[in-house]
C-alpha angles and dihedrals in degrees: 000000000000119000121230085245091058093045089051088049094050092051091046091051093048094046094044094044090052090050091049093046091051092048092051091046093052094047090046091049091045092052099040094079092230094141091240133106117230091257093052088049089052092049089049092050090047092051088053091050095050103018115184095029130131120263090246088058091050091048091050093051091049092042095236133123114266093245092055092051090047088061091052090046092050090055092047091048093049087053090053094244098115136023131207113227128182113270106242089209098049122025089200093065138056129220118222121227131180118243127224086251090067096067101088095044093044087055090049092050092046090050087059095046089049088051091050093049089044088058093042094052099038110144094021118122121225089254091054091050093047092049090045089049090052095047093050090052090052091048087050093050092048095048092046089053089050092052092047089051091053093048090053092048091058 
């Protein structure tokens, strides 16, 4: 059985690691000379992951307010990296798609992400990483279920 101290330590380690990961990512993107802010780079990566999604879905995945993401998408659109198209299911919203022009920049951003992840996982075996990934997915599912339960209770 896990003690409360161990649970607090797990929460602290997860939170602290996330903050360090974000900090290193932001510094790498800022210093890479890509012409994107870290927020714009995150938005571009998210559009690539869920191409054709609504702005609200992109914001939810990043964990930011839709208006903040709107600013990032405006910039990406002005650079010709994404385009907004009418949502066939809802006339009031638009879906966000990558353009062909985003390919090279997306590769460069992913290279920076891969470098950060490489630093973060230095010394881990493939088996360690695979198990860690599976454990994080399990934690995420459990926390999503807990969040859903809380929403249903209110």
